[in-house]
C-alpha positions in Angstrom: -50.6 6.9 7.0 -51.6 10.5 8.1 -48.8 10.4 10.7 -46.3 10.8 7.9 -47.9 13.7 6.2 -45.6 16.6 6.0 -46.9 19.7 7.9 -45.9 23.1 6.8 -47.8 25.4 9.2 -46.7 24.1 12.6 -45.4 26.5 15.2 -41.9 25.7 16.7 -41.4 29.0 18.6 -37.9 29.2 17.3 -36.7 26.0 18.8 -34.7 23.4 16.9 -35.9 20.0 15.8 -35.9 17.9 19.0 -34.9 14.2 18.5 -35.2 13.7 22.3 -38.8 15.0 22.6 -41.2 12.8 24.5 -43.6 13.3 21.6 -41.2 11.8 19.1 -42.0 8.4 17.6 -39.4 5.7 17.4 -37.5 5.1 14.2 -39.5 2.0 13.5 -42.9 3.6 14.0 -45.6 1.7 12.0 -42.9 -0.5 10.5 -44.2 -3.8 9.1 -41.6 -5.9 10.8 -40.6 -3.6 13.7 -37.0 -3.6 12.5 -36.8 -1.6 9.3 -36.9 2.2 10.0 -39.7 4.4 8.8 -38.1 7.5 10.2 -34.4 8.3 9.4 -32.5 11.3 10.9 -30.2 13.2 8.6 -27.6 12.9 11.4 -27.2 9.1 12.0 -26.0 9.9 15.6 -29.5 10.9 16.5 -31.2 7.7 15.4 -30.8 5.8 18.8 -32.6 8.5 20.7 -35.8 8.6 18.6 -38.8 7.5 20.7 -36.7 6.6 23.8 -37.7 9.6 26.1 -39.3 8.8 29.4 -39.8 12.4 30.5 -40.3 15.8 28.7 -37.1 17.2 27.2 -35.7 20.7 27.7 -37.3 21.9 24.5 -40.6 20.2 25.3 -40.8 22.4 28.5 -39.6 25.5 26.7 -42.2 25.2 24.0 -44.9 24.8 26.5 -43.8 28.0 28.3 -43.6 29.9 25.0 -47.0 28.5 23.8 -48.7 29.7 27.0 -47.0 33.1 26.9 -45.3 32.6 30.3 -42.6 35.1 29.5 -45.2 37.9 29.0 -46.8 36.9 32.3 -43.5 37.0 34.0 -42.9 40.6 32.8 -46.4 41.5 34.1 -45.3 40.6 37.6 -42.0 42.5 37.3 -39.7 39.6 36.4 -36.7 41.1 34.6 -34.5 38.1 34.4 -32.6 37.6 31.1 -32.0 33.9 30.6 -28.9 33.1 28.5 -27.6 29.9 26.7 -31.1 29.3 25.3 -32.8 29.3 28.7 -36.4 30.3 29.2 -38.5 31.8 32.0 -40.5 29.5 34.3 -44.2 30.1 35.0 -44.1 33.2 37.3 -46.4 31.8 39.9 -45.7 29.3 42.6 -48.2 26.9 44.1 -49.3 29.6 46.6 -50.0 32.1 44.0 -46.9 34.1 44.6 -44.2 35.2 42.1 -41.6 32.6 41.2 -39.3 34.3 38.7 -36.6 31.9 37.5 -34.9 30.6 34.4 -35.3 27.1 33.0 -31.9 25.9 31.8 -30.5 23.3 29.5 -29.2 20.3 31.4 -25.6 21.4 30.8 -26.2 24.9 32.4 -27.2 26.2 35.8 -27.2 29.5 37.8 -29.8 32.3 38.1 -29.4 33.2 34.4 -28.3 29.8 33.1 -24.8 31.4 32.9 -22.8 28.6 34.7 -21.7 25.2 33.5 -23.5 22.4 35.3 -20.8 20.3 37.0 -23.3 17.4 37.4 -24.2 17.3 33.7 -23.5 14.0 32.0 -23.2 14.4 28.2 -24.2 11.8 25.7 -21.9 8.8 25.5 -20.4 9.4 22.1 -16.7 8.8 21.3 -15.0 9.6 18.0 -11.8 8.0 16.7 -9.7 9.2 13.7 -6.3 8.6 12.2 -5.0 11.2 14.6 -5.6 8.6 17.4 -3.4 6.1 15.4 -4.0 3.4 12.8 -5.1 1.0 15.6 -6.9 1.4 18.8 -9.2 -0.2 21.4 -12.9 0.4 22.3 -14.7 -1.0 25.3 -18.1 -0.6 27.0 -18.4 1.8 29.9 -16.8 0.5 33.2 -15.2 -2.4 31.4 -14.1 -4.9 32.6 -16.7 -4.2 35.3 -20.4 -4.2 34.6 -21.9 -1.5 32.5 -24.7 0.7 33.7 -28.4 0.2 33.0 -30.3 2.2 30.4 -27.3 3.3 28.4 -26.9 4.4 24.8 -23.2 4.7 23.7 -22.0 5.4 20.2 -18.5 4.9 18.9 -17.5 6.3 15.5 -14.3 5.4 13.7 -13.4 7.5 10.7 -10.4 7.0 8.4 -9.2 9.1 5.5 -11.0 8.9 2.2 -10.5 5.6 0.3 -9.5 3.8 3.5 -11.5 1.0 5.2 -11.7 -0.2 8.8 -11.7 -3.7 10.4 -13.0 -4.7 13.9 -11.8 -7.7 16.0 -13.6 -8.4 19.3 -11.3 -9.5 22.2 -14.1 -9.9 24.8 -17.9 -10.0 24.6 -20.3 -10.7 27.4 -23.7 -9.0 27.4 -27.0 -9.8 29.0 -28.3 -13.1 27.6 -30.7 -12.0 24.8 -33.4 -13.5 22.6 -33.1 -14.1 18.9 -34.1 -10.5 18.1 -31.6 -8.9 20.6 -34.0 -6.6 22.3 -32.3 -6.4 25.7 -28.6 -5.4 25.7 -27.0 -5.4 22.2 -24.6 -3.8 19.7 -25.6 -2.4 16.4 -22.8 -2.4 13.8 -23.0 0.1 10.9 -20.3 -0.7 8.3 -21.1 2.4 6.3 -22.6 5.9 7.0 -26.2 4.6 6.9 -29.2 4.6 9.2 -29.8 0.8 9.0 -27.4 -1.4 11.0 -25.6 -4.1 9.0 -25.8 -6.5 12.0 -27.0 -6.6 15.5 -25.2 -8.8 18.1 -26.0 -9.8 21.7 -25.4 -12.6 24.2 -22.0 -13.9 25.2 -20.5 -15.4 22.1 -17.7 -13.2 20.6 -18.7 -12.2 17.0 -16.4 -12.7 14.1 -14.4 -9.8 12.6 -16.0 -7.1 10.6 -14.7 -5.0 7.6 -16.3 -1.7 6.7 -17.7 -0.9 3.3 -16.4 2.7 3.5 -14.0 4.8 5.5 -16.3 4.8 8.6 -17.8 2.3 11.1 -20.3 3.3 13.7 -21.1 1.1 16.8 -24.1 1.7 19.0 -24.3 0.0 22.4 -27.7 -0.2 24.2 -28.5 -1.6 27.6 -31.9 -1.9 29.3 -32.9 -1.6 32.9 -32.8 -5.3 33.9 -29.5 -7.2 33.9 -26.0 -5.8 33.4 -22.8 -7.7 32.6 -19.1 -7.3 31.8 -19.6 -5.7 28.4 -17.2 -5.8 25.4 -13.8 -4.9 24.2 -12.5 -4.7 20.6 -9.6 -3.6 18.5 -9.9 -1.6 15.3 -7.5 -1.0 12.5 -7.7 1.7 9.8 -6.4 0.4 6.5 -5.0 3.2 4.3 -4.3 2.9 0.7 -1.0 4.6 0.2 -1.0 7.9 -1.8 0.1 7.5 -5.3 0.7 10.6 -7.4 1.4 13.3 -4.8 3.0 16.7 -4.9 4.9 18.0 -1.8 5.7 21.7 -1.3 6.9 21.7 2.3 10.5 22.0 3.4 10.6 18.6 5.0 8.4 15.5 4.6 8.2 11.8 3.7 6.7 9.6 1.0 4.4 7.2 2.9 5.4 3.5 3.0 3.8 2.2 -0.2 3.2 -1.5 -0.5 2.3 -3.1 -3.8 0.7 -6.5 -3.1 -1.3 -7.3 -6.3 -0.7 -8.2 -9.9 -2.1 -4.8 -10.9 0.6 -2.6 -12.4 1.7 0.2 -10.1 3.0 3.5 -11.4 3.3 6.2 -8.7 4.8 9.7 -9.2 5.9 11.9 -6.4 7.0 15.5 -7.1 8.9 17.6 -4.5 9.3 21.3 -4.8 11.2 23.5 -2.4 11.8 27.3 -2.5 14.1 28.7 -5.2 17.8 28.6 -4.3 17.3 25.4 -2.3 17.8 21.8 -3.1 15.9 18.6 -2.3 17.9 16.1 -0.3 16.2 12.7 -0.6 16.9 9.7 1.6 15.7 6.3 0.5 14.9 4.7 3.9 14.0 1.3 2.5 13.3 -0.5 -0.8 11.9 -4.0 -0.2 11.9 -5.9 -3.5 11.9 -9.7 -4.0 13.8 -9.5 -7.3 16.3 -7.3 -8.9 14.9 -6.9 -12.4 14.4 -3.3 -13.5 11.7 -4.5 -15.9 9.6 -5.7 -12.9 10.1 -3.1 -10.1 12.2 0.1 -9.9 12.5 3.5 -8.3 13.5 6.3 -10.7 14.8 9.6 -9.3 14.8 12.6 -11.6 17.0 15.4 -10.3 15.3 18.3 -11.9 18.2 18.8 -14.4 16.0 19.0 -17.5 17.3 15.6 -18.8 15.2 12.5 -19.3 17.7 10.2 -17.7 17.0 9.3 -14.1 18.9 7.5 -11.4 17.4 4.1 -11.2 17.3 1.5 -8.4 16.1 -2.0 -9.0 17.3 -3.9 -5.9 17.6 -3.4 -2.2 21.1 -1.8 -2.5 20.2 1.9 -2.1 22.6 4.6 -0.9 22.8 5.5 2.7 23.6 9.1 1.8 21.2 11.8 0.7 20.5 12.2 -3.1 20.7 15.9 -3.9 18.6 17.4 -6.7 20.2 19.6 -9.4 17.6 22.3 -8.9 14.8 23.1 -6.4 12.7 20.2 -7.7 12.8 16.4 -7.8 10.6 13.7 -9.2 10.4 10.1 -8.0 8.6 7.3 -9.9 7.9 4.0 -8.2 6.9 1.3 -10.8 5.9 -2.3 -10.5 5.0 -4.3 -13.6 2.7 -7.2 -12.6 5.0 -8.7 -10.0 3.5 -11.5 -7.8 5.8 -10.4 -5.0 5.3 -7.7 -2.4 7.2 -4.6 -3.2 7.5 -1.5 -0.9 9.6 1.6 -0.4 9.8 4.5 2.0 11.6 7.8 1.6 12.1 11.1 3.4 13.3 14.4 2.2 14.4 17.9 3.4 15.3 21.2 1.8 19.0 22.2 2.0 21.1 25.1 0.9 24.5 25.1 -0.7 27.2 27.1 0.9 30.4 27.6 -1.2 33.7 27.3 0.5 35.8 30.4 0.1 39.2 29.6 -1.4 42.2 31.6 -2.4 43.0 29.1 -5.2 42.5 30.6 -8.7 40.6 28.8 -11.4 43.6 27.3 -13.3 43.8 25.1 -16.3 47.0 23.1 -15.9 46.4 19.5 -14.7 42.7 20.3 -14.0 41.5 20.7 -17.5 44.0 20.1 -20.3 44.7 16.4 -19.7 42.3 13.6 -20.5 43.2 11.8 -17.2 43.0 14.3 -14.3 42.9 14.1 -10.6 42.4 17.2 -8.4 41.7 18.1 -4.8 41.3 21.9 -5.4 38.4 23.7 -3.8 37.3 25.0 -7.2 38.2 24.8 -10.9 36.9 23.3 -14.1 37.3 20.3 -16.3 36.6 20.0 -20.0 36.8 17.7 -23.0 40.0 17.9 -25.0 40.1 20.8 -27.5 36.9 22.4 -26.1 35.1 24.3 -27.5 36.4 22.8 -30.7 35.3 19.3 -31.7 36.7 16.5 -29.6 38.5 13.6 -31.1 37.1 10.2 -31.8 37.7 7.0 -29.8 38.5 8.9 -26.6 38.1 7.8 -23.0 38.8 10.5 -20.4 38.5 10.2 -16.6 38.4 13.1 -14.1 38.5 12.6 -10.3 37.5 15.5 -8.0 37.9 15.4 -4.3 36.5 17.9 -1.8 37.8 18.4 1.8 36.4 15.9 4.3 32.8 16.6 5.3 32.2 18.6 2.2 30.6 17.9 -1.2 31.6 18.4 -4.8 29.3 20.6 -6.9 29.5 20.4 -10.7 28.0 22.9 -13.1 28.1 22.6 -16.9 28.8 25.6 -19.2 26.2 26.7 -21.7 28.1 25.3 -24.7 27.4 21.6 -24.4 27.4 19.2 -27.4 27.8 15.5 -26.9 26.8 13.4 -29.9 24.2 10.7 -29.6 26.6 7.7 -29.3 29.0 9.6 -27.0 28.4 9.9 -23.3 29.4 11.7 -20.1 28.9 9.5 -17.0 29.0 11.1 -13.6 29.6 8.9 -10.5 28.3 11.1 -7.6 29.9 8.8 -5.1 28.8 7.5 -1.7 28.2 4.0 -0.3 26.7 2.7 -3.6 27.9 3.5 -7.1 25.4 5.9 -8.8 26.0 7.1 -12.3 24.3 9.8 -14.3 24.5 9.5 -18.1 24.5 12.7 -20.1 24.4 13.2 -23.9 22.8 15.6 -26.4 23.1 19.2 -27.2 21.5 20.9 -24.2 23.5 21.5 -21.0 21.8 20.1 -17.8 19.9 22.6 -15.7 21.3 23.4 -12.3 24.2 21.6 -10.8 25.1 18.2 -9.5 26.2 17.6 -5.9 28.1 14.5 -4.8 26.9 12.2 -2.1 30.2 12.5 -0.2 33.5 14.3 -0.9 34.3 12.5 -4.2 33.0 12.7 -7.7 34.2 10.9 -10.9 33.4 12.0 -14.4 34.0 9.8 -17.4 33.8 11.1 -21.0 33.7 8.6 -23.9 33.5 9.1 -27.7 33.1 6.4 -30.3 34.3 5.8 -33.8 31.5 7.8 -35.5 32.4 10.4 -38.1 30.5 13.0 -36.1 32.1 14.8 -33.2 30.5 17.4 -31.0 32.1 20.5 -29.4 32.3 18.7 -26.0 31.8 20.2 -22.6 33.2 22.4 -19.8 32.1 21.9 -16.2 33.0 24.1 -13.2 33.4 22.5 -9.8 33.7 23.7 -6.3 33.5 22.4 -2.7 30.3 23.1 -0.9 28.6 22.3 2.4 24.9 21.6 2.9 22.8 23.3 5.6 19.2 23.4 6.6 17.6 26.7 5.4 16.8 29.3 8.1 13.1 29.2 9.0 10.8 31.7 7.4 8.1 33.7 9.1 5.5 31.3 7.6 5.4 28.2 5.5 2.8 27.4 2.9 2.1 23.6 2.5 0.1 22.2 -0.4 -0.9 18.6 -0.6 -2.3 17.3 -3.9 -3.5 13.8 -4.4 -4.8 12.4 -7.7 -6.0 8.9 -8.6 -4.2 7.0 -11.3 
């Protein structure tokens, strides 16, 4: 086994390792069965070229020239050429003993100094496909559906994102009739980033489908010099596991379509942050659920208001309008608890700014704040619980209706003194095509402000028969419009993905 002894004192003359050298052994050199490799390249794409050379390579010839000091001899006869792009000086003498000063160039270069691209150069047949080319695509042999060329080596690499896998489905397959070991024209299929093919196929019977063991599949097509045929065609699909637990910091984006298809519990959290002073405007594009039980599947939207009470959706009835955050952040939780049915949802978001509508109307009390049942269409004002900031009465039910001009929204902002006892509640209907209520209670005022879906907002305050009564609330309202923020000179986008 001396052929496999590692040499440490060899002279390479500064040239790189040459997989295409005519001196290189094939990958199965001295293999017991002629199939398993004994030589494995660190780059799997180099494997098909080991031991296949029929003539000296560029680096074979360059090393010979360097070994026999041809450049020094060229200088001795006055050759002052400077070869570029890794070129080398030919032997300075022609067959008649005269000077023949010229550069030996890589196949892809030409010209006196190897300074020009060679228009006749044919690169290696290597094609790469990623998710940038789409989740699905087609691959076919050269010249398909016409006959492929002889003595070909073509490689096709399909790479998906981390944690994805890839499937292949052949639509046509006609190669030169082969023997049982497929030594004429054949395809090697690598279902992972390895040097050993998972399967080798040949002949004219279309193979079955293949599924990768990782996020990469490599296909190697080889033809010999004898018989050529139609070749092959296949379709590939990149299967992506949807991101679950993601943070978004850009001004516009989308939560990928997540499909839960197993009995395993799903709990995905998506956090959206936009610049200070802006709001998150979320649109639930779809929520496909087979049942309407919140204990089984739900979407919870937290508006960034500092409360622990979200807006919850448990069926396919989601609002058409945008849901506006109370601050510059929003959190969405998608949960499925062991459902046997497929559940999916898809959402998009954008950053928006609030623009207050100038109004000459003063902030008045009158009908807007002193009565328990109030309706107003003022551009701005406030509402409050009876007797605020003194303790409200027991067994009360107050309803407030606020309407902004058409095309505008109602913004509601609570004052700092906020005290609603545990069994008492404020419910806010932010309007729109579907009734959506926010439930508030406790001794801490919500952070930020609430913005209605459309031009109407309803607030309902209820107190029970308990002996304890809080100081109540005051909430300021005004009419606002929403606009897309002006673009900045630059945008920093951060994408963070964590496994459950």
